[in-house]
C-alpha positions in Angstrom: 42.1 -220.6 -141.8 40.9 -221.0 -138.2 43.2 -218.9 -136.0 43.4 -218.7 -132.2 45.1 -215.9 -130.4 46.4 -216.9 -126.9 45.8 -213.8 -124.8 44.5 -213.0 -121.3 42.7 -209.9 -122.5 40.8 -209.6 -125.7 40.6 -205.8 -125.3 44.3 -205.2 -125.5 45.3 -203.2 -128.6 47.7 -205.9 -130.0 45.1 -208.6 -129.6 42.3 -206.5 -131.2 44.6 -205.6 -134.1 45.4 -209.2 -134.8 41.7 -210.1 -134.7 40.9 -207.2 -137.1 43.7 -208.2 -139.5 42.7 -211.9 -139.5 39.1 -211.1 -140.2 40.0 -208.7 -142.9 41.7 -211.6 -144.7 38.6 -213.7 -144.3 39.9 -216.0 -141.6 37.9 -217.3 -138.6 39.6 -216.1 -135.4 39.0 -216.4 -131.7 40.8 -215.1 -128.6 41.5 -217.8 -126.1 42.6 -217.2 -122.5 45.3 -219.8 -122.0 44.4 -220.0 -118.2 40.9 -221.2 -119.2 42.3 -224.1 -121.2 42.7 -227.5 -119.8 44.4 -230.5 -121.3 44.3 -234.3 -121.5 47.6 -236.0 -122.1 48.1 -239.6 -123.0 50.3 -241.8 -125.3 50.0 -240.3 -128.7 46.8 -238.6 -127.5 46.4 -234.9 -126.9 43.1 -233.1 -126.3 42.2 -229.6 -125.1 39.0 -228.0 -123.7 38.3 -224.3 -123.4 35.5 -223.1 -121.0 33.9 -226.5 -120.8 34.0 -227.5 -124.5 36.5 -229.2 -126.8 38.6 -226.5 -128.5 38.0 -227.9 -132.0 40.2 -227.8 -135.1 42.7 -224.9 -135.4 45.2 -224.1 -138.2 47.3 -221.5 -136.5 47.8 -220.2 -132.9 49.4 -216.8 -132.3 50.8 -216.6 -128.7 50.5 -213.4 -126.8 51.8 -214.8 -123.5 52.6 -212.4 -120.6 55.2 -213.0 -118.0 52.7 -213.8 -115.3 51.4 -216.8 -117.3 54.6 -218.0 -118.9 54.6 -221.5 -117.4 51.0 -222.5 -118.1 50.7 -220.4 -121.2 53.6 -222.1 -122.9 52.3 -225.5 -121.7 49.0 -224.8 -123.6 51.0 -223.6 -126.6 53.1 -226.8 -126.5 50.0 -228.9 -126.4 48.5 -227.2 -129.4 51.8 -227.7 -131.3 51.7 -231.4 -130.4 48.1 -231.5 -131.8 49.5 -230.2 -135.2 48.6 -226.5 -134.9 51.1 -224.2 -136.6 52.5 -221.3 -134.6 55.0 -218.5 -135.6 56.5 -218.6 -132.1 56.9 -222.2 -130.7 56.7 -222.7 -127.0 60.4 -223.4 -126.6 61.3 -220.2 -128.5 59.0 -218.2 -126.2 60.7 -219.7 -123.1 64.2 -219.0 -124.5 63.2 -215.3 -125.1 61.6 -214.9 -121.7 64.8 -215.9 -119.9 67.2 -213.0 -120.5 70.3 -214.9 -119.3 69.6 -217.9 -121.5 68.9 -215.8 -124.5 72.1 -213.7 -124.1 74.1 -216.9 -123.7 72.6 -218.3 -126.9 73.2 -214.9 -128.7 76.8 -214.7 -127.5 77.5 -218.2 -128.8 76.4 -216.9 -132.3 78.7 -213.9 -132.1 76.0 -211.3 -131.5 77.5 -208.3 -129.7 75.8 -206.9 -126.5 76.6 -204.8 -123.5 79.2 -206.5 -121.3 77.2 -208.7 -118.9 78.0 -210.5 -115.6 75.9 -212.8 -113.5 76.5 -214.5 -110.1 74.6 -216.1 -107.3 76.7 -216.0 -104.1 76.9 -212.7 -102.2 80.6 -213.5 -101.4 81.3 -213.1 -105.1 79.8 -209.6 -105.6 83.1 -207.7 -105.4 84.8 -209.9 -108.0 81.6 -209.9 -110.2 81.8 -206.1 -110.4 85.5 -206.3 -111.1 84.8 -208.6 -114.1 82.3 -206.0 -115.4 84.4 -202.9 -115.0 83.8 -199.4 -113.6 80.3 -198.1 -113.0 77.7 -197.0 -114.0 76.1 -200.4 -114.0 72.6 -201.5 -115.2 71.1 -204.1 -113.0 68.0 -205.9 -114.3 65.7 -208.7 -113.3 66.1 -211.8 -115.5 62.4 -211.9 -116.4 61.3 -208.2 -116.1 59.3 -206.5 -118.9 58.5 -202.9 -119.9 61.5 -201.6 -118.0 60.3 -203.0 -114.7 63.1 -204.3 -112.4 65.8 -202.3 -114.2 68.0 -200.0 -112.1 70.9 -197.7 -113.0 73.6 -197.6 -110.3 76.0 -194.7 -110.8 78.5 -195.8 -108.2 80.0 -199.2 -107.2 78.5 -198.9 -103.7 75.1 -198.4 -105.2 75.6 -201.5 -107.5 76.5 -203.6 -104.4 73.4 -202.3 -102.6 71.0 -203.1 -105.4 72.5 -206.5 -105.9 72.1 -207.2 -102.2 68.5 -206.1 -102.3 67.7 -208.3 -105.3 69.4 -211.2 -103.7 67.4 -210.6 -100.5 64.2 -211.0 -102.7 65.7 -214.3 -104.1 65.5 -212.7 -107.6 67.5 -213.7 -110.6 69.3 -210.7 -112.2 71.9 -209.6 -114.6 74.5 -206.8 -114.3 75.5 -204.9 -117.4 77.7 -202.1 -118.5 76.0 -198.7 -119.1 76.3 -197.6 -122.7 76.5 -193.9 -122.2 76.7 -192.9 -125.9 73.3 -194.4 -126.5 72.0 -191.2 -124.9 68.9 -192.8 -123.4 67.8 -194.1 -126.8 67.2 -197.6 -128.1 65.9 -199.2 -131.3 62.9 -201.6 -131.4 63.1 -203.7 -134.6 60.0 -205.7 -135.4 60.8 -208.9 -137.1 58.2 -211.0 -139.0 59.6 -214.0 -140.7 62.9 -213.2 -142.5 62.3 -209.4 -142.6 62.4 -206.4 -140.3 59.0 -205.0 -141.2 59.2 -201.8 -139.1 61.6 -200.1 -136.7 61.3 -197.2 -134.3 63.8 -195.3 -132.1 62.6 -194.8 -128.5 63.9 -191.9 -126.4 63.7 -191.8 -122.6 61.7 -189.1 -120.8 63.7 -186.4 -119.0 65.5 -187.7 -115.9 64.9 -191.3 -117.0 67.4 -193.7 -118.6 65.0 -196.3 -119.8 63.5 -195.7 -123.2 60.4 -197.9 -122.7 57.1 -196.2 -123.9 55.5 -197.5 -120.7 58.0 -195.3 -118.8 57.0 -192.1 -120.6 59.4 -192.5 -123.5 58.7 -191.2 -127.0 59.1 -193.0 -130.3 59.6 -192.2 -134.0 60.2 -194.2 -137.1 63.9 -194.8 -137.9 65.9 -196.1 -140.8 68.1 -199.1 -139.8 71.6 -199.7 -141.1 72.2 -203.0 -142.9 74.2 -204.2 -139.8 71.3 -203.4 -137.5 68.9 -205.4 -139.7 71.3 -208.3 -139.8 71.7 -208.4 -136.0 67.9 -208.1 -135.5 67.2 -211.0 -137.9 70.0 -213.1 -136.4 68.7 -212.6 -132.9 65.2 -213.7 -133.8 66.4 -216.7 -135.7 68.8 -217.8 -132.9 65.9 -218.0 -130.5 63.6 -219.6 -133.2 61.0 -216.8 -133.2 59.0 -215.9 -136.4 57.6 -212.8 -134.7 59.8 -210.8 -132.4 60.6 -207.4 -131.1 64.4 -207.0 -131.0 65.8 -204.2 -128.9 69.2 -202.7 -129.9 71.5 -199.9 -128.7 73.6 -197.8 -131.0 77.1 -197.7 -129.6 80.6 -196.6 -130.6 81.4 -200.3 -131.4 78.2 -200.9 -133.5 74.7 -202.3 -132.7 74.4 -204.0 -129.3 71.6 -206.4 -128.5 69.6 -205.6 -125.4 66.9 -208.2 -125.5 64.3 -210.1 -127.6 60.6 -209.9 -126.9 58.4 -212.9 -128.0 55.2 -210.9 -127.5 56.0 -207.4 -128.7 53.3 -204.8 -128.5 51.9 -203.3 -131.7 50.5 -200.0 -130.6 53.6 -197.9 -130.3 55.3 -199.1 -133.4 52.3 -199.1 -135.6 51.5 -195.5 -134.5 55.2 -194.4 -135.0 55.8 -196.1 -138.4 52.4 -196.3 -140.0 53.1 -200.0 -140.9 50.3 -202.5 -140.7 52.3 -205.0 -138.6 49.2 -207.0 -137.7 48.6 -207.7 -141.4 52.2 -208.8 -141.8 51.9 -211.2 -138.9 48.7 -212.8 -140.4 50.3 -213.1 -143.8 53.3 -214.8 -142.2 51.0 -217.2 -140.5 49.4 -218.0 -143.8 52.8 -218.7 -145.3 53.7 -221.0 -142.4 50.4 -222.9 -142.7 51.0 -223.3 -146.4 48.1 -221.2 -147.6 49.8 -218.1 -149.0 53.2 -216.5 -149.6 54.5 -213.7 -147.5 53.8 -210.2 -148.9 55.4 -206.9 -148.2 54.0 -205.1 -145.1 51.3 -202.5 -145.9 51.0 -199.0 -144.6 48.0 -198.4 -142.3 45.3 -196.1 -143.4 44.6 -193.4 -140.8 40.9 -193.3 -139.8 39.1 -190.0 -140.6 38.6 -187.8 -137.6 
């Protein structure tokens, strides 16, 4: 197959691993910066150039679109879809996942449990908004933040009001959620490929930090999921239409709670923690979607000799 990986940086670990896995399975692969693509659009006519030349035939495109390039990156992905290129994560699915509010609304409609969430726009409604949510602590997060950025824990109601006012002053879209204390600063990252959770890790926050993101100094280890946790992770990815997803869950007294779904989940932390060759699983899933091979169980990665 001819595979393209939409990525701003070919040196990123996840991008390099996908290139390595594709070449290992004898595919032709190239990394394409979506911001260097430009498109011609006409009635039943779609074309794309990359760095001054026609892009040429592709069988599969794997999107690794960051938040800073969401609008144009998904436009490029959509154009490739219209040109008949298969993708495990369609442009509309990426957009659904990138918008936390939209994804939670879709998830709630499917009966997926999550931390109690409230959202509002007018400052006159802040007091009633917090009444709807309940007593603090509250977690206030930007609607399109990543890697724990734009997530604040407010221990008291006055602090919640101050953070909300600050976000509104920046014209930022945000959510307010209950703080799940029994999660103990830990969450689960479930890596979904197709109809299977191929790997899972438990992330623990650094001392003095409530966010468990690895980019925030958190640690990770492989974890065995319950059947219910697997079911929720698969349902969340399917609800958004994603074939490849990182689904984040909290373990709570009332069962697994959905935090969010990532359409471009990183591979480094979870491959290191679990030893699973996730890049290979993604390439095999793309082969199945393009009709060239059936999905196979994920392999363990061999550690390189020192």
